[in-house]
C-alpha positions in Angstrom: 0.3 -22.0 -13.1 -3.0 -21.9 -15.0 -5.9 -22.9 -12.6 -8.7 -21.4 -14.8 -11.3 -18.9 -13.8 -13.0 -19.9 -10.6 -16.1 -17.9 -9.6 -17.1 -18.1 -6.0 -20.7 -18.9 -5.1 -21.8 -17.9 -8.6 -20.4 -14.4 -8.2 -18.2 -13.2 -11.1 -14.6 -12.2 -10.2 -12.5 -9.5 -11.9 -10.4 -11.1 -14.7 -7.4 -8.9 -13.8 -6.1 -7.3 -10.7 -3.4 -4.6 -10.2 -1.1 -5.0 -7.3 0.5 -1.9 -5.8 3.9 -3.2 -4.5 4.6 -1.3 -1.3 7.7 -3.2 -0.1 10.3 -0.5 -0.9 8.3 2.1 1.0 5.8 0.8 3.5 7.7 -2.5 3.8 11.3 -1.2 4.5 10.2 1.7 6.7 9.5 -0.7 9.6 12.6 -2.8 9.2 15.4 -2.4 11.8 18.0 -3.0 9.1 18.7 0.1 7.0 19.6 -0.8 3.5 21.9 1.2 1.3 20.1 3.1 -1.5 21.8 0.9 -4.1 20.3 -2.2 -2.7 16.9 -0.5 -2.5 17.3 0.5 -6.2 18.1 -3.1 -7.1 15.0 -4.2 -5.1 12.8 -1.8 -7.2 14.3 -3.0 -10.4 13.8 -6.7 -9.4 10.1 -6.0 -8.6 9.6 -4.4 -12.0 11.4 -7.3 -13.8 8.9 -9.6 -12.0 6.1 -7.8 -13.7 5.0 -5.2 -11.2 3.6 -2.0 -12.8 3.0 0.0 -9.7 5.8 0.2 -7.1 5.8 2.6 -4.2 9.4 3.5 -4.3 10.2 6.0 -1.5 9.0 8.5 1.0 9.8 12.1 1.7 8.7 11.9 5.4 11.0 13.4 8.0 14.0 11.1 8.4 13.8 11.6 12.2 10.6 9.5 12.2 11.5 7.2 9.3 15.3 6.9 9.1 15.1 3.8 6.9 14.0 6.0 4.0 16.2 9.0 4.6 18.0 8.5 1.3 15.0 8.9 -0.9 16.6 11.5 -3.3 19.6 9.2 -3.9 17.3 6.2 -4.4 15.1 7.9 -7.0 18.1 9.1 -8.9 19.4 5.5 -9.0 16.1 4.0 -10.3 15.9 3.6 -14.1 12.2 4.1 -14.8 10.6 1.4 -17.0 7.9 2.2 -19.6 4.4 1.7 -18.3 5.4 1.5 -14.7 4.4 4.0 -12.0 6.6 4.7 -9.0 4.5 6.6 -6.4 6.4 8.5 -3.7 4.9 9.4 -0.4 4.8 13.2 0.0 3.8 14.6 3.5 3.7 18.3 2.7 4.5 21.0 0.1 8.2 20.8 0.8 8.1 17.1 -0.1 6.2 17.9 -3.2 8.8 20.3 -4.3 11.5 17.6 -3.9 9.3 15.2 -5.9 8.8 17.7 -8.8 12.5 18.5 -8.8 13.3 14.8 -9.2 10.7 14.3 -12.0 8.3 12.1 -10.0 5.1 11.5 -12.0 3.0 9.9 -9.2 2.7 10.8 -5.5 1.0 9.3 -2.5 -0.5 11.4 0.4 -1.6 10.2 3.8 -4.9 10.9 5.6 -6.2 9.3 8.8 -9.6 8.2 10.0 -9.4 8.2 13.8 -8.8 11.2 16.0 -5.8 10.0 18.0 -3.7 8.3 15.3 -2.8 11.6 13.4 -1.4 13.1 16.6 1.2 10.3 16.6 1.6 10.1 12.8 2.3 12.7 11.5 2.1 14.4 14.9 -0.9 16.6 14.2 -4.6 16.9 15.1 -7.2 15.0 13.1 -8.1 17.9 10.8 -4.6 19.2 10.1 -3.5 16.3 7.8 -6.6 17.0 5.5 -6.0 20.7 5.6 -2.4 20.2 4.6 -3.4 17.8 1.8 -5.4 20.3 -0.2 -2.6 22.5 -1.5 -0.3 19.5 -2.0 -2.9 17.6 -4.0 -4.0 20.7 -6.0 -0.4 21.5 -7.0 0.3 17.9 -7.9 -2.8 17.6 -10.1 -2.0 20.9 -11.8 1.4 19.5 -12.6 -0.2 16.4 -14.1 0.7 14.0 -11.3 -1.4 11.1 -10.2 -2.3 11.3 -6.5 -2.8 8.2 -4.5 -4.5 8.8 -1.1 -3.6 6.4 1.7 -6.3 6.5 4.4 -4.9 5.0 7.6 -6.9 3.4 10.4 -9.9 2.5 8.4 -10.8 -0.4 10.7 -9.3 0.6 14.0 -6.3 2.1 15.7 -4.5 1.3 18.9 -5.6 4.3 20.8 -9.3 4.9 19.8 -10.2 1.3 19.1 -12.6 0.4 16.4 -13.7 3.2 14.1 -17.2 3.6 12.7 -18.1 3.1 9.1 -19.4 6.7 9.0 -15.9 8.0 10.0 -14.3 6.1 7.1 -16.9 7.5 4.7 -16.4 11.0 5.9 -12.6 10.8 5.7 -12.6 9.1 2.3 -15.1 11.7 0.9 -12.7 14.4 2.1 -9.7 12.8 0.4 -11.7 12.4 -2.9 -12.9 16.0 -2.6 -9.4 17.4 -2.3 -8.5 15.6 -5.6 -7.0 12.1 -4.8 -7.3 9.9 -7.9 -7.3 6.7 -5.9 -8.0 5.8 -2.3 -6.1 3.1 -0.5 -8.0 1.9 2.6 -5.5 0.9 5.2 -6.0 -1.7 7.9 -3.1 -0.1 9.7 -2.9 -2.5 12.7 -4.5 -5.5 11.0 -7.7 -5.8 13.0 -10.2 -5.9 10.1 -12.5 -8.9 9.5 -14.3 -9.8 6.3 -17.7 -8.6 7.5 -16.2 -5.2 8.4 -14.4 -4.9 5.0 -17.7 -5.6 3.2 -19.6 -3.1 5.3 -17.0 -0.3 4.7 -16.8 -1.0 0.9 -20.6 -1.0 0.6 -20.9 2.2 2.5 -18.3 3.9 0.4 -20.0 2.9 -2.8 -23.4 4.0 -1.4 -21.7 7.4 -0.7 -20.8 7.8 -4.4 -17.2 6.6 -4.4 -16.7 4.2 -7.2 -15.3 0.7 -6.4 -12.8 1.3 -9.2 -11.4 4.3 -7.2 -10.7 2.1 -4.2 -7.7 0.0 -3.3 -7.2 -2.0 -0.1 -4.1 -2.3 2.1 -4.2 -5.1 4.7 -1.9 -6.1 7.5 -1.9 -9.7 8.9 -1.8 -9.1 12.6 -4.7 -11.5 13.2 -4.2 -13.7 10.2 -7.1 -12.1 8.3 -5.4 -10.4 5.4 -6.1 -13.0 2.7 -9.7 -13.4 3.9 -10.1 -9.7 3.8 -8.6 -9.5 0.3 -10.9 -12.1 -1.0 -13.9 -10.2 0.5 -12.7 -7.0 -1.3 -12.2 -9.0 -4.5 -15.8 -10.2 -4.4 -17.0 -6.7 -3.9 -15.2 -5.7 -7.1 -12.0 -4.2 -5.8 -9.2 -4.6 -8.4 -6.3 -2.8 -6.8 -4.5 -4.4 -3.8 -1.5 -3.1 -1.9 1.0 -5.8 -0.9 4.6 -6.1 0.2 7.2 -8.4 -1.2 7.8 -11.2 1.3 5.4 -9.6 3.7 8.0 -7.2 5.0 7.0 -4.1 7.0 4.3 -3.0 9.4 3.7 0.4 10.8 6.5 2.3 12.7 4.0 4.1 14.9 2.1 1.0 16.2 3.9 -1.8 18.0 1.1 -4.3 17.5 1.0 -4.3 13.7 2.7 -7.2 12.0 3.8 -7.2 8.4 1.9 -6.3 5.3 0.0 -8.8 3.3 2.8 -10.7 1.4 2.7 -10.2 -2.3 3.4 -13.9 -2.9 0.6 -15.0 -0.7 -1.8 -12.8 -2.5 -0.5 -13.9 -5.9 -1.0 -17.6 -4.9 -4.6 -16.8 -4.1 -5.3 -14.7 -7.2 -3.6 -17.0 -9.6 -5.5 -19.9 -8.1 -8.7 -18.1 -8.9 -7.6 -17.7 -12.5 -7.1 -13.9 -12.1 -4.4 -12.3 -14.1 -1.9 -10.0 -12.4 0.9 -9.8 -14.9 3.4 -10.7 -12.2 5.6 -13.8 -12.2 5.3 -15.6 -8.9 8.6 -17.4 -9.0 10.5 -14.1 -9.7 8.8 -12.5 -6.7 9.8 -15.5 -4.5 13.4 -15.1 -5.8 13.3 -11.4 -5.1 11.9 -11.8 -1.6 14.4 -14.5 -0.8 17.2 -12.1 -2.0 15.7 -9.3 0.2 15.5 -11.5 3.3 19.1 -12.3 3.0 20.0 -8.6 3.1 17.6 -8.0 6.0 19.2 -10.8 7.9 16.0 -12.8 8.6 13.7 -15.3 6.8 10.7 -14.0 4.8 7.4 -14.2 6.8 5.6 -15.1 3.6 4.2 -18.6 3.8 4.3 -18.9 0.0 7.9 -17.9 -0.1 8.7 -20.5 2.6 6.7 -23.2 0.8 8.4 -22.6 -2.5 11.9 -22.4 -1.1 11.9 -25.3 1.4 
Protein backbone atom coordinates (compact mmCIF):
# COMPACT_ATOMS: atom_id res chain seq x y z
CA UNK A 1 0.00 0.00 0.00
CA UNK A 2 1.33 3.44 -0.95
CA UNK A 3 0.08 6.09 1.46
CA UNK A 4 2.67 8.72 0.53
CA UNK A 5 5.07 10.49 2.87
CA UNK A 6 3.24 11.97 5.85
CA UNK A 7 5.29 14.31 8.07
CA UNK A 8 3.86 14.85 11.54
CA UNK A 9 3.45 18.40 12.87
CA UNK A 10 5.86 19.61 10.23
CA UNK A 11 8.67 17.36 11.50
CA UNK A 12 10.47 15.37 8.79
CA UNK A 13 10.40 11.60 9.14
CA UNK A 14 13.11 9.17 8.02
CA UNK A 15 12.39 7.89 4.50
CA UNK A 16 13.49 4.37 5.38
CA UNK A 17 13.58 2.26 8.53
CA UNK A 18 15.37 -1.01 9.29
CA UNK A 19 13.50 -3.57 11.34
CA UNK A 20 15.53 -6.06 13.35
CA UNK A 21 13.27 -9.11 13.41
CA UNK A 22 13.71 -10.73 16.82
CA UNK A 23 10.98 -13.37 16.59
CA UNK A 24 13.27 -16.41 16.20
CA UNK A 25 15.28 -15.42 19.29
CA UNK A 26 13.55 -13.04 21.70
CA UNK A 27 10.15 -14.17 20.49
CA UNK A 28 10.46 -17.93 20.76
CA UNK A 29 12.49 -17.88 24.00
CA UNK A 30 9.35 -17.06 25.98
CA UNK A 31 6.96 -19.45 24.26
CA UNK A 32 5.88 -22.57 26.15
CA UNK A 33 5.94 -24.60 22.93
CA UNK A 34 9.43 -25.73 21.94
CA UNK A 35 9.69 -25.92 18.18
CA UNK A 36 12.02 -28.31 16.31
CA UNK A 37 15.04 -26.60 14.79
CA UNK A 38 13.75 -27.43 11.30
CA UNK A 39 10.62 -25.38 11.92
CA UNK A 40 12.72 -22.55 13.32
CA UNK A 41 14.92 -22.64 10.22
CA UNK A 42 11.85 -22.42 8.00
CA UNK A 43 10.64 -19.50 10.14
CA UNK A 44 13.92 -17.67 9.51
CA UNK A 45 13.79 -18.38 5.78
CA UNK A 46 10.18 -17.14 5.59
CA UNK A 47 11.19 -13.91 7.34
CA UNK A 48 14.00 -13.34 4.85
CA UNK A 49 11.69 -14.11 1.93
CA UNK A 50 9.35 -11.40 3.27
CA UNK A 51 12.15 -8.86 2.94
CA UNK A 52 13.76 -8.78 6.39
CA UNK A 53 17.47 -7.98 6.22
CA UNK A 54 18.27 -8.34 9.95
CA UNK A 55 17.00 -11.47 11.71
CA UNK A 56 18.12 -12.41 15.22
CA UNK A 57 18.38 -16.11 14.61
CA UNK A 58 19.44 -17.81 17.84
CA UNK A 59 21.00 -17.62 21.29
CA UNK A 60 23.87 -19.40 22.99
CA UNK A 61 22.49 -18.76 26.47
CA UNK A 62 22.47 -21.66 28.94
CA UNK A 63 19.69 -24.07 27.88
CA UNK A 64 18.81 -24.54 31.54
CA UNK A 65 17.48 -20.97 31.51
CA UNK A 66 16.29 -20.83 27.90
CA UNK A 67 15.41 -24.40 26.83
CA UNK A 68 13.46 -23.15 23.81
CA UNK A 69 16.75 -22.20 22.12
CA UNK A 70 18.88 -25.16 23.18
CA UNK A 71 19.32 -26.35 19.58
CA UNK A 72 21.04 -23.17 18.36
CA UNK A 73 23.95 -25.03 16.72
CA UNK A 74 21.64 -27.28 14.70
CA UNK A 75 19.47 -24.32 13.74
CA UNK A 76 22.38 -22.24 12.47
CA UNK A 77 23.64 -25.16 10.39
CA UNK A 78 20.17 -25.50 8.87
CA UNK A 79 19.89 -21.85 7.84
CA UNK A 80 20.98 -20.98 4.33
CA UNK A 81 22.32 -17.42 4.58
CA UNK A 82 20.94 -14.97 2.04
CA UNK A 83 23.08 -12.26 0.47
CA UNK A 84 22.79 -8.92 2.24
CA UNK A 85 21.05 -10.37 5.31
CA UNK A 86 22.51 -10.28 8.82
CA UNK A 87 21.70 -13.00 11.34
CA UNK A 88 22.83 -11.81 14.81
CA UNK A 89 23.20 -14.50 17.48
CA UNK A 90 23.02 -13.68 21.19
CA UNK A 91 26.34 -14.52 22.85
CA UNK A 92 26.48 -14.41 26.68
CA UNK A 93 30.19 -15.12 27.20
CA UNK A 94 33.46 -16.14 25.55
CA UNK A 95 32.38 -19.78 25.33
CA UNK A 96 29.37 -18.66 23.35
CA UNK A 97 31.60 -16.55 21.13
CA UNK A 98 33.77 -19.59 20.43
CA UNK A 99 30.67 -21.48 19.27
CA UNK A 100 29.61 -18.54 17.10
CA UNK A 101 33.02 -18.27 15.44
CA UNK A 102 33.16 -22.03 14.83
CA UNK A 103 29.79 -21.81 13.07
CA UNK A 104 30.82 -18.88 10.90
CA UNK A 105 28.52 -16.32 12.50
CA UNK A 106 29.19 -12.80 11.21
CA UNK A 107 27.12 -10.78 13.70
CA UNK A 108 26.55 -11.25 17.40
CA UNK A 109 24.45 -9.60 20.08
CA UNK A 110 25.47 -9.13 23.71
CA UNK A 111 23.35 -8.27 26.72
CA UNK A 112 23.84 -5.50 29.27
CA UNK A 113 21.47 -4.27 31.97
CA UNK A 114 20.66 -0.86 33.41
CA UNK A 115 19.16 -1.63 36.82
CA UNK A 116 20.92 -3.18 39.80
CA UNK A 117 18.57 -6.07 40.52
CA UNK A 118 17.70 -7.37 37.06
CA UNK A 119 21.21 -8.69 36.25
CA UNK A 120 21.16 -10.85 39.36
CA UNK A 121 18.16 -12.67 37.89
CA UNK A 122 19.33 -12.50 34.27
CA UNK A 123 22.04 -13.57 33.73
CA UNK A 124 22.37 -14.28 37.47
CA UNK A 125 25.18 -11.84 38.21
CA UNK A 126 25.76 -8.48 39.90
CA UNK A 127 25.19 -5.22 38.06
CA UNK A 128 28.85 -4.74 37.05
CA UNK A 129 29.67 -8.32 36.14
CA UNK A 130 27.79 -8.36 32.80
CA UNK A 131 29.73 -5.31 31.61
CA UNK A 132 33.02 -6.79 32.84
CA UNK A 133 32.27 -9.98 30.91
CA UNK A 134 31.27 -8.04 27.79
CA UNK A 135 34.64 -6.39 27.24
CA UNK A 136 36.68 -9.45 26.18
CA UNK A 137 33.76 -10.90 24.21
CA UNK A 138 33.23 -7.70 22.24
CA UNK A 139 36.96 -7.13 21.75
CA UNK A 140 37.49 -10.59 20.32
CA UNK A 141 34.40 -10.31 18.13
CA UNK A 142 35.49 -6.97 16.71
CA UNK A 143 38.99 -8.30 16.07
CA UNK A 144 37.37 -11.12 14.09
CA UNK A 145 35.43 -8.58 12.03
CA UNK A 146 32.03 -9.31 13.55
CA UNK A 147 29.30 -6.74 14.03
CA UNK A 148 28.28 -6.43 17.70
CA UNK A 149 24.76 -5.45 18.65
CA UNK A 150 24.37 -4.43 22.29
CA UNK A 151 21.01 -5.13 23.92
CA UNK A 152 20.53 -2.91 26.96
CA UNK A 153 17.77 -4.32 29.16
CA UNK A 154 15.60 -2.43 31.64
CA UNK A 155 16.06 1.02 30.09
CA UNK A 156 12.70 2.24 31.39
CA UNK A 157 12.16 0.11 34.49
CA UNK A 158 12.38 -3.39 35.90
CA UNK A 159 10.06 -5.40 38.17
CA UNK A 160 12.36 -5.25 41.21
CA UNK A 161 13.91 -1.78 41.27
CA UNK A 162 11.00 0.04 39.61
CA UNK A 163 11.63 3.01 37.35
CA UNK A 164 15.23 3.66 36.41
CA UNK A 165 16.72 7.11 35.99
CA UNK A 166 17.79 8.59 32.68
CA UNK A 167 21.30 9.00 34.07
CA UNK A 168 21.47 5.24 34.73
CA UNK A 169 20.58 4.54 31.11
CA UNK A 170 23.18 7.01 29.84
CA UNK A 171 25.87 5.48 32.05
CA UNK A 172 25.09 1.92 30.94
CA UNK A 173 24.80 2.86 27.27
CA UNK A 174 28.09 4.77 27.39
CA UNK A 175 29.78 1.71 28.90
CA UNK A 176 28.44 -0.55 26.17
CA UNK A 177 29.61 1.85 23.49
CA UNK A 178 33.03 2.12 25.15
CA UNK A 179 33.54 -1.65 25.13
CA UNK A 180 32.93 -1.63 21.37
CA UNK A 181 29.27 -2.31 20.55
CA UNK A 182 28.47 -1.06 17.05
CA UNK A 183 24.76 -0.60 17.79
CA UNK A 184 22.76 -0.15 21.00
CA UNK A 185 19.24 -1.54 21.30
CA UNK A 186 17.34 0.12 24.16
CA UNK A 187 15.05 -2.47 25.72
CA UNK A 188 11.75 -1.68 27.42
CA UNK A 189 11.99 -5.13 28.93
CA UNK A 190 8.71 -5.10 30.87
CA UNK A 191 6.80 -2.68 28.66
CA UNK A 192 6.42 0.23 31.10
CA UNK A 193 7.80 3.05 28.94
CA UNK A 194 5.70 6.02 27.86
CA UNK A 195 6.40 8.44 24.97
CA UNK A 196 7.66 11.23 27.22
CA UNK A 197 10.11 8.88 28.89
CA UNK A 198 11.31 7.58 25.52
CA UNK A 199 11.93 11.13 24.30
CA UNK A 200 13.82 12.04 27.46
CA UNK A 201 16.11 9.00 27.26
CA UNK A 202 16.88 9.50 23.57
CA UNK A 203 17.60 13.21 24.06
CA UNK A 204 19.90 12.44 26.99
CA UNK A 205 21.83 9.81 25.01
CA UNK A 206 22.35 12.17 22.09
CA UNK A 207 23.47 14.92 24.50
CA UNK A 208 25.99 12.42 25.93
CA UNK A 209 27.53 11.92 22.50
CA UNK A 210 25.79 8.75 21.32
CA UNK A 211 24.56 9.24 17.77
CA UNK A 212 20.89 8.64 17.04
CA UNK A 213 22.05 6.46 14.15
CA UNK A 214 23.74 4.14 16.67
CA UNK A 215 20.51 3.58 18.60
CA UNK A 216 17.77 1.01 18.09
CA UNK A 217 14.66 0.61 20.24
CA UNK A 218 13.00 -2.55 21.52
CA UNK A 219 9.50 -2.14 22.96
CA UNK A 220 7.11 -4.51 24.68
CA UNK A 221 3.39 -3.84 24.74
CA UNK A 222 2.45 -4.57 28.36
CA UNK A 223 0.56 -1.28 28.76
CA UNK A 224 -0.36 -0.86 25.10
CA UNK A 225 2.27 1.83 24.55
CA UNK A 226 4.62 0.11 22.11
CA UNK A 227 3.41 1.79 18.92
CA UNK A 228 3.19 5.22 20.58
CA UNK A 229 6.73 4.75 21.87
CA UNK A 230 7.93 3.66 18.42
CA UNK A 231 6.40 6.77 16.85
CA UNK A 232 8.12 8.95 19.44
CA UNK A 233 11.47 7.32 18.66
CA UNK A 234 10.83 7.73 14.94
CA UNK A 235 10.23 11.45 15.39
CA UNK A 236 13.51 11.68 17.30
CA UNK A 237 15.31 10.21 14.28
CA UNK A 238 15.65 6.53 15.25
CA UNK A 239 15.74 4.34 12.15
CA UNK A 240 16.24 0.85 13.62
CA UNK A 241 13.39 -0.88 15.44
CA UNK A 242 13.28 -4.33 16.99
CA UNK A 243 10.02 -6.18 16.45
CA UNK A 244 8.76 -9.75 16.59
CA UNK A 245 6.68 -11.52 13.96
CA UNK A 246 3.11 -11.78 15.21
CA UNK A 247 4.10 -10.17 18.52
CA UNK A 248 5.38 -13.44 19.96
CA UNK A 249 7.60 -13.54 23.02
CA UNK A 250 8.21 -11.46 26.10
CA UNK A 251 10.88 -11.93 28.74
CA UNK A 252 11.43 -15.32 30.44
CA UNK A 253 12.63 -13.62 33.64
CA UNK A 254 9.67 -11.28 34.17
CA UNK A 255 6.14 -12.57 34.54
CA UNK A 256 4.52 -9.19 33.81
CA UNK A 257 5.98 -8.63 30.35
CA UNK A 258 3.66 -9.34 27.46
CA UNK A 259 4.78 -9.85 23.91
CA UNK A 260 7.16 -7.82 21.85
CA UNK A 261 5.90 -5.14 19.51
CA UNK A 262 4.41 -7.06 16.59
CA UNK A 263 6.29 -6.57 13.34
CA UNK A 264 3.05 -6.37 11.37
CA UNK A 265 1.62 -3.65 13.62
CA UNK A 266 4.81 -1.63 13.23
CA UNK A 267 4.78 -2.16 9.46
CA UNK A 268 1.18 -0.92 9.25
CA UNK A 269 2.18 2.27 11.04
CA UNK A 270 5.40 2.84 9.09
CA UNK A 271 3.89 2.10 5.68
CA UNK A 272 0.98 4.37 6.55
CA UNK A 273 3.50 7.17 7.06
CA UNK A 274 5.06 6.49 3.69
CA UNK A 275 8.24 5.06 5.21
CA UNK A 276 10.03 2.32 3.30
CA UNK A 277 10.99 -0.88 5.16
CA UNK A 278 11.64 -3.25 2.29
CA UNK A 279 9.34 -5.77 3.97
CA UNK A 280 6.18 -7.21 2.43
CA UNK A 281 3.36 -6.91 4.98
CA UNK A 282 1.20 -9.67 3.53
CA UNK A 283 4.10 -12.13 3.54
CA UNK A 284 4.73 -11.26 7.18
CA UNK A 285 1.06 -11.85 7.99
CA UNK A 286 1.21 -15.22 6.23
CA UNK A 287 4.38 -16.13 8.13
CA UNK A 288 2.92 -15.16 11.50
CA UNK A 289 -0.26 -17.08 10.78
CA UNK A 290 1.86 -20.11 9.88
CA UNK A 291 3.88 -19.70 13.11
CA UNK A 292 0.76 -19.31 15.26
CA UNK A 293 -0.52 -22.64 13.98
CA UNK A 294 2.69 -24.33 15.09
CA UNK A 295 2.60 -22.61 18.47
CA UNK A 296 -1.00 -23.71 18.94
CA UNK A 297 -2.46 -20.27 19.62
CA UNK A 298 -3.66 -17.22 17.69
CA UNK A 299 -1.28 -14.38 16.89
CA UNK A 300 -1.61 -11.46 19.33
CA UNK A 301 -0.89 -9.00 16.50
CA UNK A 302 -3.92 -6.82 15.78
CA UNK A 303 -2.82 -6.35 12.19
CA UNK A 304 -2.50 -10.10 11.64
CA UNK A 305 -5.97 -10.56 13.15
CA UNK A 306 -7.47 -7.80 11.01
CA UNK A 307 -5.98 -9.06 7.75
CA UNK A 308 -6.91 -12.70 8.34
CA UNK A 309 -10.47 -12.29 9.68
